[in-house]
All heavy atoms as a GROMACS GRO file, in nm:
protein
  579
    1MET      N    1   9.020  11.223  10.018
    1MET     CA    2   9.108  11.157   9.922
    1MET      C    3   9.188  11.048   9.993
    1MET      O    4   9.241  11.069  10.100
    1MET     CB    5   9.203  11.259   9.859
    1MET     CG    6   9.301  11.194   9.764
    1MET     SD    7   9.418  11.302   9.684
    1MET     CE    8   9.314  11.387   9.571
    2LYS      N    9   9.192  10.933   9.931
    2LYS     CA   10   9.269  10.820   9.984
    2LYS      C   11   9.417  10.836   9.947
    2LYS      O   12   9.450  10.876   9.835
    2LYS     CB   13   9.220  10.688   9.925
    2LYS     CG   14   9.079  10.650   9.963
    2LYS     CD   15   9.078  10.587  10.097
    2LYS     CE   16   8.939  10.536  10.129
    2LYS     NZ   17   8.929  10.489  10.266
    3ASP      N   18   9.504  10.805  10.042
    3ASP     CA   19   9.648  10.806  10.019
    3ASP      C   20   9.690  10.659  10.005
    3ASP      O   21   9.685  10.584  10.103
    3ASP     CB   22   9.721  10.873  10.135
    3ASP     CG   23   9.871  10.869  10.118
    3ASP    OD1   24   9.919  10.885  10.004
    3ASP    OD2   25   9.942  10.847  10.218
    4ILE      N   26   9.727  10.620   9.884
    4ILE     CA   27   9.759  10.480   9.856
    4ILE      C   28   9.904  10.468   9.811
    4ILE      O   29   9.951  10.544   9.726
    4ILE     CB   30   9.666  10.424   9.747
    4ILE    CG1   31   9.520  10.440   9.789
    4ILE    CG2   32   9.699  10.278   9.718
    4ILE    CD1   33   9.421  10.413   9.678
    5LYS      N   34   9.972  10.369   9.869
    5LYS     CA   35  10.108  10.339   9.829
    5LYS      C   36  10.113  10.194   9.784
    5LYS      O   37  10.062  10.106   9.852
    5LYS     CB   38  10.205  10.362   9.945
    5LYS     CG   39  10.214  10.508   9.989
    5LYS     CD   40  10.306  10.524  10.106
    5LYS     CE   41  10.325  10.664  10.155
    5LYS     NZ   42  10.233  10.765  10.121
    6VAL      N   43  10.174  10.171   9.668
    6VAL     CA   44  10.197  10.036   9.619
    6VAL      C   45  10.345  10.010   9.637
    6VAL      O   46  10.430  10.082   9.583
    6VAL     CB   47  10.155  10.021   9.471
    6VAL    CG1   48  10.187   9.880   9.422
    6VAL    CG2   49  10.008  10.052   9.453
    7LEU      N   50  10.378   9.908   9.718
    7LEU     CA   51  10.516   9.878   9.750
    7LEU      C   52  10.566   9.762   9.664
    7LEU      O   53  10.503   9.657   9.659
    7LEU     CB   54  10.529   9.840   9.898
    7LEU     CG   55  10.459   9.930  10.000
    7LEU    CD1   56  10.472   9.872  10.139
    7LEU    CD2   57  10.515  10.070   9.995
    8GLY      N   58  10.679   9.783   9.599
    8GLY     CA   59  10.736   9.676   9.518
    8GLY      C   60  10.850   9.727   9.433
    8GLY      O   61  10.856   9.845   9.399
    9PRO      N   62  10.941   9.638   9.396
    9PRO     CA   63  11.060   9.678   9.322
    9PRO      C   64  11.035   9.708   9.174
    9PRO      O   65  11.123   9.758   9.106
    9PRO     CB   66  11.153   9.558   9.337
    9PRO     CG   67  11.060   9.442   9.353
    9PRO     CD   68  10.943   9.495   9.430
   10GLY      N   69  10.917   9.680   9.124
   10GLY     CA   70  10.889   9.707   8.984
   10GLY      C   71  10.868   9.582   8.900
   10GLY      O   72  10.865   9.589   8.778
   11CYS      N   73  10.850   9.469   8.966
   11CYS     CA   74  10.827   9.344   8.894
   11CYS      C   75  10.688   9.347   8.829
   11CYS      O   76  10.608   9.437   8.852
   11CYS     CB   77  10.838   9.224   8.989
   11CYS     SG   78  10.712   9.223   9.119
   12LYS      N   79  10.659   9.247   8.749
   12LYS     CA   80  10.532   9.240   8.677
   12LYS      C   81  10.412   9.238   8.774
   12LYS      O   82  10.313   9.305   8.752
   12LYS     CB   83  10.531   9.115   8.587
   12LYS     CG   84  10.407   9.100   8.504
   12LYS     CD   85  10.396   9.210   8.400
   12LYS     CE   86  10.275   9.187   8.312
   12LYS     NZ   87  10.233   9.307   8.244
   13ARG      N   88  10.423   9.160   8.882
   13ARG     CA   89  10.313   9.154   8.980
   13ARG      C   90  10.290   9.291   9.045
   13ARG      O   91  10.177   9.329   9.069
   13ARG     CB   92  10.341   9.051   9.088
   13ARG     CG   93  10.318   8.910   9.044
   13ARG     CD   94  10.338   8.815   9.158
   13ARG     NE   95  10.467   8.846   9.222
   13ARG     CZ   96  10.513   8.787   9.329
   13ARG    NH1   97  10.444   8.694   9.387
   13ARG    NH2   98  10.630   8.820   9.380
   14CYS      N   99  10.400   9.361   9.072
   14CYS     CA  100  10.388   9.493   9.135
   14CYS      C  101  10.322   9.592   9.040
   14CYS      O  102  10.237   9.672   9.081
   14CYS     CB  103  10.525   9.544   9.178
   14CYS     SG  104  10.605   9.438   9.301
   15GLN      N  105  10.357   9.587   8.913
   15GLN     CA  106  10.297   9.676   8.814
   15GLN      C  107  10.148   9.642   8.796
   15GLN      O  108  10.064   9.731   8.789
   15GLN     CB  109  10.370   9.665   8.680
   15GLN     CG  110  10.316   9.759   8.573
   15GLN     CD  111  10.324   9.905   8.614
   15GLN    OE1  112  10.428   9.953   8.657
   15GLN    NE2  113  10.213   9.977   8.603
   16THR      N  114  10.117   9.512   8.792
   16THR     CA  115   9.978   9.470   8.780
   16THR      C  116   9.896   9.516   8.900
   16THR      O  117   9.783   9.562   8.886
   16THR     CB  118   9.970   9.316   8.764
   16THR    OG1  119  10.042   9.278   8.648
   16THR    CG2  120   9.826   9.269   8.753
   17THR      N  121   9.955   9.507   9.019
   17THR     CA  122   9.887   9.552   9.141
   17THR      C  123   9.858   9.701   9.133
   17THR      O  124   9.747   9.745   9.165
   17THR     CB  125   9.971   9.519   9.266
   17THR    OG1  126   9.988   9.377   9.274
   17THR    CG2  127   9.904   9.570   9.392
   18GLU      N  128   9.956   9.779   9.088
   18GLU     CA  129   9.935   9.924   9.074
   18GLU      C  130   9.821   9.952   8.976
   18GLU      O  131   9.734  10.035   9.002
   18GLU     CB  132  10.064   9.991   9.028
   18GLU     CG  133  10.051  10.141   9.016
   18GLU     CD  134  10.179  10.209   8.970
   18GLU    OE1  135  10.274  10.140   8.925
   18GLU    OE2  136  10.185  10.333   8.978
   19ASP      N  137   9.820   9.881   8.864
   19ASP     CA  138   9.714   9.898   8.764
   19ASP      C  139   9.577   9.860   8.822
   19ASP      O  140   9.477   9.927   8.796
   19ASP     CB  141   9.742   9.814   8.639
   19ASP     CG  142   9.866   9.862   8.563
   19ASP    OD1  143   9.909   9.977   8.584
   19ASP    OD2  144   9.918   9.782   8.482
   20MET      N  145   9.573   9.754   8.902
   20MET     CA  146   9.448   9.711   8.964
   20MET      C  147   9.396   9.817   9.062
   20MET      O  148   9.276   9.843   9.067
   20MET     CB  149   9.469   9.578   9.039
   20MET     CG  150   9.489   9.458   8.950
   20MET     SD  151   9.527   9.308   9.044
   20MET     CE  152   9.368   9.274   9.119
   21VAL      N  153   9.486   9.875   9.140
   21VAL     CA  154   9.448   9.980   9.235
   21VAL      C  155   9.389  10.100   9.161
   21VAL      O  156   9.283  10.151   9.198
   21VAL     CB  157   9.568  10.022   9.322
   21VAL    CG1  158   9.538  10.148   9.402
   21VAL    CG2  159   9.610   9.909   9.415
   22LYS      N  160   9.456  10.142   9.055
   22LYS     CA  161   9.408  10.256   8.976
   22LYS      C  162   9.271  10.226   8.916
   22LYS      O  163   9.181  10.311   8.920
   22LYS     CB  164   9.508  10.290   8.865
   22LYS     CG  165   9.635  10.354   8.917
   22LYS     CD  166   9.732  10.381   8.803
   22LYS     CE  167   9.861  10.443   8.856
   22LYS     NZ  168   9.958  10.465   8.748
   23ALA      N  169   9.253  10.107   8.860
   23ALA     CA  170   9.127  10.070   8.796
   23ALA      C  171   9.015  10.062   8.899
   23ALA      O  172   8.903  10.110   8.874
   23ALA     CB  173   9.142   9.938   8.723
   24ALA      N  174   9.042  10.004   9.015
   24ALA     CA  175   8.939   9.990   9.119
   24ALA      C  176   8.898  10.127   9.172
   24ALA      O  177   8.779  10.153   9.192
   24ALA     CB  178   8.990   9.901   9.232
   25ALA      N  179   8.994  10.215   9.194
   25ALA     CA  180   8.963  10.350   9.244
   25ALA      C  181   8.878  10.424   9.142
   25ALA      O  182   8.779  10.489   9.177
   25ALA     CB  183   9.091  10.426   9.274
   26ALA      N  184   8.913  10.412   9.014
   26ALA     CA  185   8.837  10.479   8.908
   26ALA      C  186   8.695  10.421   8.899
   26ALA      O  187   8.597  10.496   8.887
   26ALA     CB  188   8.909  10.465   8.775
   27ALA      N  189   8.683  10.290   8.906
   27ALA     CA  190   8.552  10.225   8.896
   27ALA      C  191   8.460  10.265   9.011
   27ALA      O  192   8.339  10.277   8.994
   27ALA     CB  193   8.569  10.073   8.892
   28LEU      N  194   8.519  10.288   9.128
   28LEU     CA  195   8.440  10.325   9.245
   28LEU      C  196   8.421  10.476   9.257
   28LEU      O  197   8.350  10.522   9.345
   28LEU     CB  198   8.508  10.272   9.373
   28LEU     CG  199   8.514  10.121   9.387
   28LEU    CD1  200   8.605  10.082   9.504
   28LEU    CD2  201   8.375  10.064   9.409
   29GLY      N  202   8.489  10.551   9.170
   29GLY     CA  203   8.479  10.696   9.175
   29GLY      C  204   8.548  10.756   9.297
   29GLY      O  205   8.507  10.860   9.348
   30ILE      N  206   8.652  10.689   9.344
   30ILE     CA  207   8.724  10.734   9.463
   30ILE      C  208   8.846  10.816   9.421
   30ILE      O  209   8.927  10.770   9.340
   30ILE     CB  210   8.769  10.613   9.547
   30ILE    CG1  211   8.646  10.542   9.604
   30ILE    CG2  212   8.864  10.655   9.658
   30ILE    CD1  213   8.676  10.414   9.676
   31GLU      N  214   8.856  10.935   9.477
   31GLU     CA  215   8.974  11.017   9.452
   31GLU      C  216   9.089  10.958   9.532
   31GLU      O  217   9.074  10.933   9.652
   31GLU     CB  218   8.951  11.162   9.494
   31GLU     CG  219   8.863  11.239   9.399
   31GLU     CD  220   8.863  11.387   9.434
   31GLU    OE1  221   8.973  11.445   9.450
   31GLU    OE2  222   8.754  11.442   9.443
   32ALA      N  223   9.201  10.937   9.466
   32ALA     CA  224   9.313  10.874   9.534
   32ALA      C  225   9.445  10.930   9.484
   32ALA      O  226   9.461  10.958   9.366
   32ALA     CB  227   9.310  10.723   9.512
   33SER      N  228   9.536  10.944   9.578
   33SER     CA  229   9.674  10.976   9.546
   33SER      C  230   9.748  10.843   9.550
   33SER      O  231   9.759  10.781   9.657
   33SER     CB  232   9.731  11.072   9.650
   33SER     OG  233   9.871  11.080   9.639
   34ILE      N  234   9.794  10.795   9.434
   34ILE     CA  235   9.860  10.664   9.428
   34ILE      C  236  10.008  10.683   9.402
   34ILE      O  237  10.048  10.744   9.304
   34ILE     CB  238   9.796  10.577   9.318
   34ILE    CG1  239   9.646  10.560   9.347
   34ILE    CG2  240   9.867  10.442   9.309
   34ILE    CD1  241   9.569  10.496   9.234
   35GLU      N  242  10.088  10.631   9.495
   35GLU     CA  243  10.233  10.646   9.487
   35GLU      C  244  10.297  10.508   9.480
   35GLU      O  245  10.258  10.416   9.553
   35GLU     CB  246  10.283  10.720   9.612
   35GLU     CG  247  10.432  10.741   9.615
   35GLU     CD  248  10.478  10.810   9.743
   35GLU    OE1  249  10.394  10.842   9.830
   35GLU    OE2  250  10.599  10.831   9.757
   36LYS      N  251  10.394  10.491   9.392
   36LYS     CA  252  10.467  10.365   9.379
   36LYS      C  253  10.596  10.378   9.457
   36LYS      O  254  10.674  10.470   9.433
   36LYS     CB  255  10.496  10.337   9.230
   36LYS     CG  256  10.568  10.206   9.205
   36LYS     CD  257  10.473  10.090   9.223
   36LYS     CE  258  10.529   9.955   9.210
   36LYS     NZ  259  10.630   9.914   9.131
   37ILE      N  260  10.618  10.291   9.554
   37ILE     CA  261  10.740  10.291   9.636
   37ILE      C  262  10.828  10.175   9.590
   37ILE      O  263  10.788  10.058   9.600
   37ILE     CB  264  10.707  10.273   9.786
   37ILE    CG1  265  10.607  10.376   9.834
   37ILE    CG2  266  10.835  10.274   9.869
   37ILE    CD1  267  10.657  10.516   9.846
   38THR      N  268  10.947  10.207   9.539
   38THR     CA  269  11.038  10.103   9.492
   38THR      C  270  11.165  10.094   9.576
   38THR      O  271  11.243  10.000   9.561
   38THR     CB  272  11.077  10.127   9.344
   38THR    OG1  273  11.137  10.257   9.333
   38THR    CG2  274  10.956  10.118   9.253
   39ASP      N  275  11.185  10.190   9.664
   39ASP     CA  276  11.304  10.194   9.749
   39ASP      C  277  11.292  10.090   9.861
   39ASP      O  278  11.196  10.091   9.938
   39ASP     CB  279  11.321  10.335   9.808
   39ASP     CG  280  11.443  10.344   9.897
   39ASP    OD1  281  11.554  10.331   9.844
   39ASP    OD2  282  11.424  10.362  10.019
   40TYR      N  283  11.388   9.999   9.869
   40TYR     CA  284  11.382   9.890   9.966
   40TYR      C  285  11.380   9.940  10.110
   40TYR      O  286  11.310   9.885  10.195
   40TYR     CB  287  11.498   9.792   9.946
   40TYR     CG  288  11.478   9.703   9.825
   40TYR    CD1  289  11.544   9.729   9.706
   40TYR    CD2  290  11.391   9.595   9.830
   40TYR    CE1  291  11.524   9.649   9.594
   40TYR    CE2  292  11.370   9.514   9.720
   40TYR     CZ  293  11.437   9.541   9.603
   40TYR     OH  294  11.416   9.462   9.493
   41ALA      N  295  11.455  10.045  10.141
   41ALA     CA  296  11.456  10.100  10.277
   41ALA      C  297  11.318  10.156  10.313
   41ALA      O  298  11.270  10.136  10.425
   41ALA     CB  299  11.562  10.208  10.289
   42GLU      N  300  11.255  10.222  10.218
   42GLU     CA  301  11.121  10.277  10.242
   42GLU      C  302  11.019  10.164  10.259
   42GLU      O  303  10.932  10.170  10.347
   42GLU     CB  304  11.081  10.369  10.126
   42GLU     CG  305  10.952  10.443  10.146
   42GLU     CD  306  10.956  10.548  10.255
   42GLU    OE1  307  11.064  10.597  10.290
   42GLU    OE2  308  10.847  10.581  10.306
   43MET      N  309  11.030  10.060  10.176
   43MET     CA  310  10.939   9.946  10.188
   43MET      C  311  10.955   9.877  10.323
   43MET      O  312  10.857   9.834  10.383
   43MET     CB  313  10.963   9.845  10.075
   43MET     CG  314  10.910   9.888   9.941
   43MET     SD  315  10.919   9.757   9.817
   43MET     CE  316  11.089   9.769   9.765
   44ALA      N  317  11.079   9.868  10.370
   44ALA     CA  318  11.108   9.800  10.497
   44ALA      C  319  11.038   9.868  10.614
   44ALA      O  320  11.003   9.802  10.713
   44ALA     CB  321  11.258   9.795  10.520
   45LYS      N  322  11.015   9.997  10.604
   45LYS     CA  323  10.948  10.071  10.712
   45LYS      C  324  10.806  10.019  10.737
   45LYS      O  325  10.754  10.035  10.846
   45LYS     CB  326  10.941  10.220  10.678
   45LYS     CG  327  11.075  10.290  10.678
   45LYS     CD  328  11.059  10.436  10.640
   45LYS     CE  329  11.194  10.503  10.628
   45LYS     NZ  330  11.179  10.644  10.583
   46TYR      N  331  10.746   9.959  10.636
   46TYR     CA  332  10.610   9.908  10.650
   46TYR      C  333  10.606   9.764  10.701
   46TYR      O  334  10.500   9.711  10.732
   46TYR     CB  335  10.535   9.920  10.517
   46TYR     CG  336  10.509  10.062  10.480
   46TYR    CD1  337  10.592  10.130  10.391
   46TYR    CD2  338  10.402  10.133  10.535
   46TYR    CE1  339  10.570  10.263  10.358
   46TYR    CE2  340  10.380  10.266  10.503
   46TYR     CZ  341  10.463  10.329  10.415
   46TYR     OH  342  10.441  10.462  10.383
   47GLY      N  343  10.723   9.698  10.707
   47GLY     CA  344  10.732   9.564  10.764
   47GLY      C  345  10.663   9.454  10.687
   47GLY      O  346  10.624   9.354  10.744
   48ILE      N  347  10.647   9.472  10.556
   48ILE     CA  348  10.581   9.367  10.478
   48ILE      C  349  10.681   9.255  10.449
   48ILE      O  350  10.797   9.281  10.418
   48ILE     CB  351  10.518   9.420  10.348
   48ILE    CG1  352  10.623   9.479  10.255
   48ILE    CG2  353  10.409   9.521  10.379
   48ILE    CD1  354  10.571   9.508  10.115
   49PRO      N  355  10.636   9.129  10.458
   49PRO     CA  356  10.726   9.017  10.435
   49PRO      C  357  10.756   8.992  10.287
   49PRO      O  358  10.860   8.934  10.255
   49PRO     CB  359  10.653   8.898  10.497
   49PRO     CG  360  10.508   8.936  10.489
   49PRO     CD  361  10.503   9.086  10.503
   50SER      N  362  10.665   9.030  10.200
   50SER     CA  363  10.688   9.010  10.056
   50SER      C  364  10.608   9.113   9.978
   50SER      O  365  10.514   9.173  10.028
   50SER     CB  366  10.648   8.868  10.015
   50SER     OG  367  10.512   8.844  10.044
   51THR      N  368  10.648   9.132   9.853
   51THR     CA  369  10.582   9.230   9.767
   51THR      C  370  10.495   9.158   9.665
   51THR      O  371  10.516   9.039   9.641
   51THR     CB  372  10.686   9.319   9.694
   51THR    OG1  373  10.770   9.236   9.614
   51THR    CG2  374  10.768   9.398   9.793
   52PRO      N  375  10.402   9.225   9.603
   52PRO     CA  376  10.368   9.365   9.622
   52PRO      C  377  10.289   9.388   9.750
   52PRO      O  378  10.224   9.298   9.802
   52PRO     CB  379  10.282   9.397   9.500
   52PRO     CG  380  10.224   9.266   9.458
   52PRO     CD  381  10.325   9.162   9.496
   53GLY      N  382  10.300   9.511   9.800
   53GLY     CA  383  10.226   9.550   9.918
   53GLY      C  384  10.138   9.669   9.885
   53GLY      O  385  10.168   9.746   9.794
   54ILE      N  386  10.030   9.683   9.960
   54ILE     CA  387   9.940   9.797   9.942
   54ILE      C  388   9.919   9.861  10.079
   54ILE      O  389   9.886   9.791  10.176
   54ILE     CB  390   9.804   9.756   9.883
   54ILE    CG1  391   9.822   9.687   9.748
   54ILE    CG2  392   9.712   9.877   9.870
   54ILE    CD1  393   9.694   9.628   9.691
   55VAL      N  394   9.939   9.993  10.084
   55VAL     CA  395   9.917  10.070  10.206
   55VAL      C  396   9.811  10.174  10.173
   55VAL      O  397   9.827  10.251  10.077
   55VAL     CB  398  10.047  10.138  10.252
   55VAL    CG1  399  10.022  10.222  10.377
   55VAL    CG2  400  10.156  10.036  10.277
   56ILE      N  401   9.702  10.175  10.250
   56ILE     CA  402   9.595  10.273  10.229
   56ILE      C  403   9.581  10.356  10.356
   56ILE      O  404   9.559  10.301  10.464
   56ILE     CB  405   9.462  10.205  10.194
   56ILE    CG1  406   9.476  10.125  10.064
   56ILE    CG2  407   9.350  10.310  10.180
   56ILE    CD1  408   9.353  10.048  10.023
   57ASP      N  409   9.600  10.486  10.340
   57ASP     CA  410   9.591  10.580  10.452
   57ASP      C  411   9.678  10.536  10.569
   57ASP      O  412   9.636  10.538  10.685
   57ASP     CB  413   9.445  10.599  10.496
   57ASP     CG  414   9.362  10.669  10.388
   57ASP    OD1  415   9.420  10.744  10.306
   57ASP    OD2  416   9.240  10.649  10.386
   58GLY      N  417   9.802  10.492  10.538
   58GLY     CA  418   9.899  10.457  10.640
   58GLY      C  419   9.887  10.317  10.697
   58GLY      O  420   9.966  10.276  10.780
   59LYS      N  421   9.788  10.239  10.652
   59LYS     CA  422   9.768  10.104  10.705
   59LYS      C  423   9.798  10.000  10.597
   59LYS      O  424   9.745  10.006  10.487
   59LYS     CB  425   9.622  10.090  10.751
   59LYS     CG  426   9.591   9.954  10.809
   59LYS     CD  427   9.446   9.944  10.849
   59LYS     CE  428   9.416   9.802  10.896
   59LYS     NZ  429   9.273   9.779  10.913
   60VAL      N  430   9.884   9.904  10.631
   60VAL     CA  431   9.914   9.794  10.537
   60VAL      C  432   9.790   9.705  10.527
   60VAL      O  433   9.742   9.653  10.628
   60VAL     CB  434  10.034   9.711  10.585
   60VAL    CG1  435  10.057   9.592  10.493
   60VAL    CG2  436  10.160   9.796  10.593
   61VAL      N  437   9.737   9.691  10.406
   61VAL     CA  438   9.618   9.608  10.386
   61VAL      C  439   9.648   9.481  10.307
   61VAL      O  440   9.567   9.388  10.305
   61VAL     CB  441   9.504   9.686  10.317
   61VAL    CG1  442   9.454   9.800  10.404
   61VAL    CG2  443   9.546   9.737  10.180
   62HIS      N  444   9.766   9.476  10.243
   62HIS     CA  445   9.798   9.359  10.160
   62HIS      C  446   9.949   9.347  10.145
   62HIS      O  447  10.020   9.447  10.132
   62HIS     CB  448   9.735   9.374  10.022
   62HIS     CG  449   9.768   9.262   9.928
   62HIS    ND1  450   9.707   9.139   9.936
   62HIS    CD2  451   9.858   9.253   9.827
   62HIS    CE1  452   9.758   9.060   9.842
   62HIS    NE2  453   9.849   9.127   9.775
   63ALA      N  454   9.996   9.222  10.143
   63ALA     CA  455  10.138   9.196  10.116
   63ALA      C  456  10.152   9.058  10.050
   63ALA      O  457  10.096   8.961  10.099
   63ALA     CB  458  10.220   9.201  10.243
   64GLY      N  459  10.224   9.055   9.939
   64GLY     CA  460  10.254   8.928   9.872
   64GLY      C  461  10.146   8.883   9.776
   64GLY      O  462  10.032   8.864   9.815
   65GLY      N  463  10.182   8.871   9.649
   65GLY     CA  464  10.088   8.823   9.548
   65GLY      C  465   9.989   8.930   9.505
   65GLY      O  466   9.987   9.040   9.558
   66LEU      N  467   9.909   8.894   9.407
   66LEU     CA  468   9.808   8.988   9.357
   66LEU      C  469   9.688   8.988   9.450
   66LEU      O  470   9.644   8.883   9.495
   66LEU     CB  471   9.763   8.947   9.216
   66LEU     CG  472   9.869   8.956   9.107
   66LEU    CD1  473   9.814   8.900   8.976
   66LEU    CD2  474   9.916   9.098   9.088
   67PRO      N  475   9.634   9.107   9.479
   67PRO     CA  476   9.516   9.113   9.564
   67PRO      C  477   9.392   9.067   9.487
   67PRO      O  478   9.389   9.075   9.364
   67PRO     CB  479   9.505   9.262   9.598
   67PRO     CG  480   9.567   9.331   9.481
   67PRO     CD  481   9.679   9.240   9.436
   68LYS      N  482   9.293   9.020   9.559
   68LYS     CA  483   9.165   8.986   9.497
   68LYS      C  484   9.090   9.116   9.471
   68LYS      O  485   9.093   9.208   9.553
   68LYS     CB  486   9.084   8.896   9.588
   68LYS     CG  487   9.144   8.759   9.607
   68LYS     CD  488   9.060   8.673   9.697
   68LYS     CE  489   9.126   8.537   9.710
   68LYS     NZ  490   9.086   8.468   9.831
   69GLU      N  491   9.024   9.124   9.358
   69GLU     CA  492   8.955   9.246   9.320
   69GLU      C  493   8.849   9.287   9.423
   69GLU      O  494   8.835   9.405   9.456
   69GLU     CB  495   8.892   9.230   9.182
   69GLU     CG  496   8.848   9.361   9.123
   69GLU     CD  497   8.808   9.347   8.976
   69GLU    OE1  498   8.861   9.259   8.906
   69GLU    OE2  499   8.724   9.427   8.935
   70ASP      N  500   8.775   9.190   9.476
   70ASP     CA  501   8.672   9.220   9.577
   70ASP      C  502   8.735   9.279   9.703
   70ASP      O  503   8.682   9.373   9.762
   70ASP     CB  504   8.592   9.095   9.613
   70ASP     CG  505   8.502   9.049   9.501
   70ASP    OD1  506   8.476   9.129   9.408
   70ASP    OD2  507   8.457   8.933   9.505
   71ASP      N  508   8.849   9.222   9.746
   71ASP     CA  509   8.918   9.275   9.864
   71ASP      C  510   8.965   9.418   9.838
   71ASP      O  511   8.950   9.504   9.924
   71ASP     CB  512   9.040   9.188   9.899
   71ASP     CG  513   9.001   9.052   9.955
   71ASP    OD1  514   8.887   9.038  10.004
   71ASP    OD2  515   9.085   8.961   9.950
   72LEU      N  516   9.020   9.440   9.722
   72LEU     CA  517   9.072   9.572   9.686
   72LEU      C  518   8.960   9.677   9.694
   72LEU      O  519   8.978   9.784   9.753
   72LEU     CB  520   9.133   9.567   9.546
   72LEU     CG  521   9.208   9.688   9.497
   72LEU    CD1  522   9.315   9.732   9.595
   72LEU    CD2  523   9.272   9.658   9.362
   73LYS      N  524   8.845   9.646   9.639
   73LYS     CA  525   8.732   9.739   9.643
   73LYS      C  526   8.687   9.764   9.787
   73LYS      O  527   8.656   9.876   9.825
   73LYS     CB  528   8.617   9.687   9.557
   73LYS     CG  529   8.647   9.697   9.408
   73LYS     CD  530   8.532   9.646   9.325
   73LYS     CE  531   8.565   9.660   9.176
   73LYS     NZ  532   8.458   9.608   9.091
   74ARG      N  533   8.686   9.658   9.867
   74ARG     CA  534   8.645   9.672  10.007
   74ARG      C  535   8.742   9.763  10.082
   74ARG      O  536   8.701   9.850  10.158
   74ARG     CB  537   8.638   9.533  10.072
   74ARG     CG  538   8.586   9.534  10.215
   74ARG     CD  539   8.561   9.393  10.269
   74ARG     NE  540   8.653   9.292  10.220
   74ARG     CZ  541   8.769   9.260  10.279
   74ARG    NH1  542   8.807   9.321  10.387
   74ARG    NH2  543   8.846   9.165  10.228
   75TRP      N  544   8.874   9.744  10.060
   75TRP     CA  545   8.974   9.828  10.126
   75TRP      C  546   8.960   9.973  10.085
   75TRP      O  547   8.974  10.062  10.168
   75TRP     CB  548   9.115   9.780  10.093
   75TRP     CG  549   9.146   9.640  10.136
   75TRP    CD1  550   9.098   9.574  10.246
   75TRP    CD2  551   9.231   9.548  10.069
   75TRP    NE1  552   9.150   9.448  10.251
   75TRP    CE2  553   9.232   9.428  10.144
   75TRP    CE3  554   9.308   9.554   9.952
   75TRP    CZ2  555   9.307   9.318  10.108
   75TRP    CZ3  556   9.383   9.442   9.917
   75TRP    CH2  557   9.382   9.326   9.994
   76LEU      N  558   8.932   9.997   9.959
   76LEU     CA  559   8.921  10.134   9.910
   76LEU      C  560   8.796  10.203   9.966
   76LEU      O  561   8.797  10.324   9.986
   76LEU     CB  562   8.918  10.137   9.757
   76LEU     CG  563   9.050  10.104   9.688
   76LEU    CD1  564   9.030  10.089   9.539
   76LEU    CD2  565   9.155  10.211   9.717
   77GLN      N  566   8.693  10.128   9.991
   77GLN     CA  567   8.568  10.187  10.040
   77GLN      C  568   8.568  10.204  10.193
   77GLN      O  569   8.482  10.274  10.245
   77GLN     CB  570   8.450  10.101   9.999
   77GLN     CG  571   8.424  10.107   9.849
   77GLN     CD  572   8.314  10.013   9.804
   77GLN    OE1  573   8.306   9.900   9.851
   77GLN    NE2  574   8.231  10.060   9.714
   78ALA      N  575   8.662  10.142  10.261
   78ALA     CA  576   8.666  10.150  10.409
   78ALA      C  577   8.702  10.290  10.456
   78ALA      O  578   8.767  10.364  10.391
   78ALA     CB  579   8.765  10.048  10.464
   0.00000   0.00000   0.00000
């Protein structure tokens, strides 16, 4: 099971990113625990310069703006 965290304060881009992660995981048939992190102190621990951020299995794979769907699928399959 993949451990995925979506980092962001709850803005529209952050919500869209969370929805994209859920849809990509479902489309690929990947079991995932998806957690939304909105606490600024918790987000700061990952050192991302801007939100939304995506952390998969403890590794930051994306920060700032919406991820590309192809990239998202590649990260989930890694």
